[in-house]
C-alpha positions in Angstrom: -0.4 0.4 0.1 1.4 3.7 -1.0 0.0 6.9 0.2 0.6 10.3 -1.6 -0.3 13.3 -1.7 0.2 15.9 -4.2 0.0 19.1 -3.4 -0.6 20.9 -6.9 -3.9 19.0 -7.0 -4.6 18.9 -3.2 -5.4 15.3 -3.3 -4.3 12.3 -1.6 -3.7 8.7 -3.6 -4.6 5.5 -1.7 -3.1 2.7 -3.8 -3.7 -0.8 -2.2 -3.3 -3.0 -5.3 -1.2 -2.3 -8.5 -3.3 -2.5 -12.0 -5.1 -0.2 -13.5 -8.2 1.6 -13.2 -11.2 0.8 -15.5 -13.9 2.0 -12.9 -14.1 4.6 -10.6 -17.0 5.8 -8.5 -17.4 9.3 -6.6 -18.7 8.5 -3.8 -19.1 12.2 -2.2 -17.5 15.6 -3.9 -14.3 14.6 -2.5 -13.7 10.0 -1.9 -13.4 8.6 -5.8 -13.4 4.8 -5.5 -10.8 3.1 -8.6 -11.6 -0.3 -9.3 -10.7 -2.7 -12.2 -12.8 -3.6 -15.2 -13.4 -6.9 -13.0 -14.2 -4.2 -9.8 -11.3 -5.3 -7.6 -10.7 -2.2 -5.5 -6.8 -0.4 -6.1 -7.6 2.5 -3.6 -8.7 5.6 -3.1 -8.5 9.3 -4.1 -9.8 12.2 -2.1 -9.8 15.8 -3.4 -9.4 19.0 -1.4 -7.5 16.5 1.1 -6.6 19.4 3.3 -10.6 20.5 3.8 -12.0 16.9 4.0 -9.1 15.3 6.1 -9.2 16.8 9.7 -6.5 15.1 10.8 -4.2 16.0 7.4 -1.8 18.7 7.8 0.5 18.3 4.2 4.1 20.3 6.2 3.7 17.2 8.9 2.2 14.6 7.9 2.0 11.2 9.8 0.4 8.2 9.5 -0.1 5.4 11.7 -1.1 2.4 10.8 -3.2 0.6 13.2 -4.1 -3.0 13.7 -7.9 -4.3 15.1 
């Protein structure tokens, strides 16, 4: 899994698997899920990240992975 931030468009990309996006579904004005044509989820895109993720600071980015 990779998490990338594009400061030019203020978007966070969460790549969950390798593949070519064949489908994308906009779940809200700022949340897009990408999948293959076979509907295997590949990633999540969060638009306007600095506005839509309250804990997100592009100048001081830290991520914590929690297991349950």
